[in-house]
C-alpha positions as CSV (number, residue, x, y, z in Angstrom):
1,M,-33.8,-67.9,-15.6
2,K,-30.8,-67.0,-13.4
3,N,-28.5,-66.8,-16.4
4,L,-31.0,-64.6,-18.2
5,I,-31.1,-62.1,-15.3
6,S,-27.3,-62.1,-15.1
7,L,-27.1,-61.4,-18.8
8,V,-29.5,-58.5,-18.5
9,V,-27.6,-57.0,-15.6
10,I,-24.3,-57.3,-17.5
11,S,-25.9,-55.7,-20.6
12,I,-27.2,-52.8,-18.6
13,T,-23.9,-52.3,-16.9
14,L,-22.0,-52.3,-20.2
15,F,-24.5,-49.9,-21.7
16,L,-24.1,-47.4,-18.8
17,A,-20.3,-47.7,-18.9
18,C,-20.2,-46.9,-22.6
19,E,-22.7,-44.0,-22.5
20,K,-21.1,-40.8,-23.8
21,K,-21.6,-37.6,-21.9
22,D,-21.9,-34.1,-23.2
23,R,-18.7,-32.0,-23.0
24,D,-18.3,-28.4,-22.4
25,L,-16.5,-26.8,-25.3
26,N,-13.5,-24.4,-24.8
27,V,-14.4,-21.6,-27.1
28,S,-13.3,-18.0,-27.6
29,I,-15.9,-15.7,-29.2
30,K,-15.1,-12.3,-30.7
31,S,-17.7,-10.2,-32.4
32,N,-18.4,-6.8,-33.9
33,D,-21.3,-5.2,-35.7
34,Y,-20.8,-7.3,-38.8
35,R,-19.6,-10.7,-37.8
36,V,-18.7,-13.3,-35.2
37,E,-15.4,-15.2,-34.8
38,I,-15.5,-18.5,-33.0
39,T,-12.1,-20.1,-32.0
40,N,-12.0,-23.8,-31.1
41,E,-9.6,-23.9,-28.2
42,D,-10.0,-27.7,-27.8
43,S,-7.7,-30.5,-29.1
44,F,-10.5,-32.0,-31.2
45,N,-12.7,-30.8,-34.1
46,Y,-16.3,-29.6,-33.7
47,E,-18.1,-31.7,-36.3
48,N,-21.6,-31.0,-37.7
49,A,-21.8,-27.9,-35.5
50,E,-24.9,-25.8,-35.0
51,L,-24.3,-22.2,-34.2
52,E,-27.3,-20.4,-32.7
53,I,-28.2,-16.8,-31.7
54,N,-31.0,-16.1,-29.2
55,G,-32.3,-19.7,-29.5
56,K,-33.7,-18.9,-33.0
57,Y,-31.2,-17.9,-35.7
58,E,-28.7,-20.6,-36.7
59,I,-26.1,-21.9,-39.0
60,K,-25.9,-25.7,-39.3
61,G,-23.4,-28.2,-40.5
62,V,-20.2,-26.3,-39.6
63,T,-16.9,-27.9,-38.9
64,I,-14.4,-26.0,-36.8
65,K,-11.1,-27.7,-36.6
66,A,-9.0,-27.8,-33.4
67,G,-7.2,-24.5,-32.9
68,E,-8.9,-22.8,-35.8
69,T,-11.3,-19.9,-36.1
70,Y,-14.6,-19.9,-37.9
71,K,-15.9,-16.5,-39.1
72,A,-19.5,-15.8,-40.0
73,Y,-21.4,-12.7,-40.8
74,W,-24.5,-12.1,-38.6
75,S,-26.6,-12.1,-41.8
76,D,-25.5,-15.8,-42.4
77,F,-27.8,-16.8,-39.5
78,F,-31.4,-17.7,-40.4
79,D,-34.5,-18.6,-38.5
80,S,-36.8,-21.5,-39.4
81,D,-38.8,-19.2,-41.8
82,Y,-35.5,-18.2,-43.6
83,N,-35.5,-14.7,-42.1
84,K,-31.9,-13.4,-41.7
85,F,-30.7,-12.2,-38.3
86,N,-30.4,-8.4,-38.6
87,P,-27.7,-7.0,-36.2
88,S,-28.8,-3.4,-36.7
89,S,-32.3,-4.1,-35.4
90,M,-31.9,-7.2,-33.2
91,S,-29.7,-7.7,-30.1
92,R,-27.3,-10.6,-29.7
93,Q,-28.1,-11.9,-26.2
94,K,-27.4,-15.6,-26.3
95,F,-24.9,-17.7,-28.3
96,T,-25.0,-21.5,-28.3
97,I,-22.9,-24.2,-30.1
98,Y,-23.9,-27.8,-30.3
99,C,-21.6,-30.3,-32.1
100,D,-20.5,-33.9,-32.6
101,I,-17.2,-35.0,-31.2
102,Y,-15.0,-37.8,-32.7
103,D,-15.6,-40.2,-29.7
104,G,-19.4,-40.1,-30.2
105,S,-20.1,-37.6,-27.4
106,K,-21.7,-34.2,-28.0
107,G,-20.2,-30.8,-27.4
108,F,-22.0,-27.8,-25.9
109,F,-21.2,-24.1,-25.4
110,Y,-23.5,-21.4,-24.1
111,G,-22.7,-17.7,-23.6
112,E,-24.7,-14.6,-22.8
113,K,-23.9,-11.0,-23.4
């Protein structure tokens, strides 16, 4: 029984030591009335990224390589009902990025206008 308890304690300790934490992404964002430009200022790629406007309109499955800029038109963002984001009638208040990172951790960026 003592060996079993020791094994459980060691397993929990190893699990907690290996747990990956979310990372804040170093991102530069430029935008105009037609599009957004997202520059990855980190030394690692943003894999399987989700770009989101106002918590509703998104683009999924994007890869932004380290040091590179991803450009998207505002009309490339859709909500869950496939409605396009319309920059002429909707404001861009919040911009969020979620992504996978090579070491198994998750990346996160949040910005407000």
